N, C-alpha and C positions, 0 to 999 in steps of 0.2 A: 299795402306794400311796406316792406321792412327796409331799414337802413343798415348799411355796413360801412366800414372804414377800411381804407387800404393804406398801409404804411409805406408801401413801395419797398425799395432796397435799403437795407441797413448799410451805413457807410456812405450815404449820399450827402452828408453834411448836416443832417438834422437829428442825429442819433439821440442827443441829449433831450430833445423835445418829444421824440416818438412815443416814449413810454407815457409821458403826461397826456399826449393826445389820445392814446389808447385808454388810459384811465378815465379821461373825461367822456369819451364815447361810451364807456361802460356805465358811468354815472348817469348819462343822458338816456340810456336804454337802447343804444345801438345793438343790433342783433349779432354782428360778427366783425372781427378784426382780422384782416388778411395781411400776409407778408409775402414778399416776392423773393425770387432768387434768379440769378443769371450766371455770372462768373465772378461773383464777389462774395457777399454774405449768403449764408445758407438759411433757408426758411425755418427749419425745425428749431434751431438754436434761438432765433428771435421769438418764435411762438412760445417756446417754453418759458422764456424770460417774461413775456407779456402775460401768459396764463398765470404765472406765479404771483403776479402783482395786480390782478384784476379779480372781480368777484363773479360776474354772471355772463359777460360777453363771450361768445364763442371765438375760438381762434382757428384760422384756416390758412392753408398753403395755397397761394395763388402765384406761382404753382411750385410743386415738387417736379423737377425735370425728369422725365422718363429715362433719358440716356445717362443720367447721373447715378442711378441706383438700380440694383437688381430688384425685381418686384418683391421678393421675400423681405428684403431690407426695408422697403417702403411699408410693408405690412407691419414689421416690427416697430418702425417709427410711429405709424399711425396708432397702433395699440398702446404704445408707451405714452404718447402725448394725450390720448384719450383718457388713459388711466390717471395720469398726473394732473390733468385739468378737471377731473371730475365729470367727464362726459361732455366736454365742450369743444372737441376737435372736429374739423371738417377737412377732408382730404381732397385737395385740388391737384390735378395732374395735367401735364402737357408735354408735348414732344420737343418743345423749344424750337430751334431753327437749324438749318444746315450748318451755318457758320459756327454756332456754339456746339452743336452735337459733334461735329467732326473735328473742329479746331480745338475745342477745350476738353472734350471727353473722349475723343478718339473713337466715337461710335458712328458708324455709317448711317446717314440719314436716308434710309430707304424703307419703303412700305410702311409709312408712319401710321396708317389706319390699322393695318394688321398687327403691328407692334402694340399699338394702344389697346386693341381688343384683347390680345393675349395677356398683356400686362394687367389689365383690369381683372380678367378672369383669375389670374394667379393670386393677385392681392386679395380678392374676395374669398377665394378658396382658402388661403392661408388664415384669413381672419375668422373662419369658422372653427378653427382650432382642431380640424381633422388632420390626419397625416397627409402631407402635401406631396402630390404627384401630379405631373402634367406632361402632356405630349403635344407640342405645337411646332410651328415652323421656325419660331425664333427662340423658344425656350423648351428644354426638356428636363424635367426634374423627377427623380434623380438622374444624373448623367448615366447613360447605359454602360455596362461593362466595367464599372469601377466600384469603389468601396462605399459610395453614397447610398443612403437609405431614406425612405420617406420619414420626415420629421414633422412635428407639430409645434405650433406657437406655444410657448410656455407662459407668456403674459396673458392675463385676462383683461381684455378691454372693458371699459366701463359699460359699453353698450354692445349689443349683438350686431347692430348695423351702424357703421360710421358713414355719414353722408359722403358720397363720392362725386366730385365735380370734375369736369374736363374743360380746359381752355380750348375753345374752338373758334375758327374764323371762316374757313372754307365750307362750301355747301355739303360736301361729302363728310367732312369731319363733324359738322353740326348734326347731320342726320344720324351718324353713328353715336354721337353723344346723347342724343335723345333716346336712342335705343338701349344703351348700356349704362348710363350714368343717372345720378339723382339730381344733377343740376349742371348748368353751363356757365362758364366764366367768359364774359364777352368784353371786348375793348372797342373803343371808338363807336359807341352805339348812337345812332340817330333814331329818335322815336318815330320820325316820319318814314324811315326806311327799314325799321326793325322787322316788320312782318316779312318783307321780301328778302332781306339779307340774313335773317337768322330764324325767326319764329317758325316759318313754314317748313324749314328744313328740320328743325327740332321736332315739330309736330309729326312729320313724316316718319322720323325714327321711332317716336313713341308708338305710332300706329303700327309700325312693323313689329314692335314687341308686344302688340295687343294692349297698349296702354293709352291713356289720355294725358293731357298736360296737367291734370290735377296732381298736385304734390310735387311737380317738377319745378325746381328753383331756377328761374332765369335771372342771372346775376351779373349785370354789366358794371364796370368801373367807370365813373364819370368824375372828372375834375370839377371842383367847385371854387368859385371866387366871388366875393361879395363887394359891391360898390355901385356907384351911379353911372360910371362911364363904361358901357358894355364894350365899346371898341377897344379901349385901353386894356380892359380885362382880357379880352380875346388875344391881344398882342402878347400877353404874358405866355400864352400857350403855343405861340408860333414855333419856337425852336423845338418844343416837345413833339408837335404834330409833324414838323418837317423831318425830325429824326426818324420817326416810325415810318412815315409814308415814303421818305426819300432814302433812308440809309439803314433801316433795320432789315438786313438781308441783302442778297445780291440782286442784280437787275432782273434776273429770271425768277428768283424765288424770294419775293417780298410780299408776305401775306397781307400786310397792312396797305400796301400800294394797291393790291388787287381789290381789297375791300373798298377803298376810296373810289376806284373805278366802278365797282358795282353800285355805288351810291350816286353815280352820275358825274363824277369828277374825273373822267378819263383823261382829258387834255391837261387838266391841272396836275393830276397825279404824275403824268409823264414829265411835265416841266419840273416839278419838285424833285423827282428822282434824278433827272438829268443834272440839275444844278448841284444837288447834294453829292452825288457820286463824282462830280467834277471838282469837289472841294469848296464850292461856293455855298456854304451853309447859310449865310445871311440872305443870299438870293433865294435859296430854297424856302427859307422861312417867309420871306416877303411874297413868295408865289402861292402860299397857302391861302385859299379863299376864306374870307371872314365867315361865310355861311357854313363852311365845313367845321370850323372851330365852334361856332355858336351852337350848331345842332348836335354836337357831341360833348358838350360841357354844360354846366349850370352856372350862368353868369348873371350878375345884376343884383336887383333888390330882392328882398324876401318874397314879394308878391310875384315877381317875374320867375323866380326859381320855383315857387309853388306851382305856377302854371306849367312849367316844364316837367315837374314831377308828375303832375296829372297826366301829361302826354305820355310819359314813360309807363305809368301804370296802365293806361288805356291800351298801350301797345303790347302789354303782356309781361312787363318786368315785375318780378315778385320781390327781389331784394336789390335795391339800388345802392351800390357801393360808392361812397364818396372819397375822393382824393383831395383834401383841403389844401388850397394854395395859400401861401403867405410867407413873408420873409421872417416873421417872428412867431413865437409860440402863441402869443395873444391873438394874432391874426388867424392862425389855424384853428384855435379853440373857438373863436368867434364864428368861423365858417361852419364848424360842427353844430353850434347852437342854432345858426340860421337854418341848417338842414332839418333839425327837429321842428323848428317853428314853421318852416315851409311845408313840411309833411302834414302838420296839423291844419294849416290854412287850406291845404288842398283836400282836406277831409279824408286822408288816407291812413290815419292812425287806426289800427285794429283794436 
């Protein structure tokens, strides 16, 4: 199992340290450094900044939002970043959510699976550097009856095939991801529930495409915090978990709330959402079960974290992406080092 690092959103208050964290991950041999975007910082700018000041670590978008860009623009960005980084770019895509898609980008959040499939097809077709034409339900290139003509990408990517990942949570999205992508970006992964909540759906998609799970990258992001008091460490992530389970989306369309329910926390997920949407964020955080936090994070000593890493590897994770917690740069760097130590103790270093 390989390790990755997730810097999250630029502009979240740790910008001065994020580059140092990425550089230390590079020095420690981490496989990939991911950056996120929502409606603040954009991922490509951050990734180009990191790639320019690291040596060997891959840089990846987790995610580029599909409603934010036309697919040909995403192909241009991927080709450029891959070329500038010397073949170190990984393209992560996702549909975002209804509130961001419609509220920020003005793009209707309808038929997300069909949109994603067409988007991936266009991006991959553009990356072949053949003249681009496409006829689908959501995109037609060139537009009919106008002056447009099929064009081809002028940039030469470093590689013929740039790894393409999709952020997926729901069963249907996971199955399609297994069918059309090279990897899956997961969030709130519990090793004990991973087979039922993700892997079996990914496997079904691979089988539909006549493929196995060999070579497919199962890549969840897991917060990590080091210390002796596991309960206190878990409390650090209560607001984070409550935000996603309770407030990341509407009452009817909150994918993280639905995931918590599929993991067996149906009553608790409902309470967290009720309190969060009523404005009681502290109450929502208090309602998050300790077991939910503990099973979806890496908490405690290096030995305890090594045991949890072993469970993730056994569940089918191939790249474990760490989000190191800490109020200072030193604390975040220490968490990165514990990550590599724990991986070695678990006997998972390739």
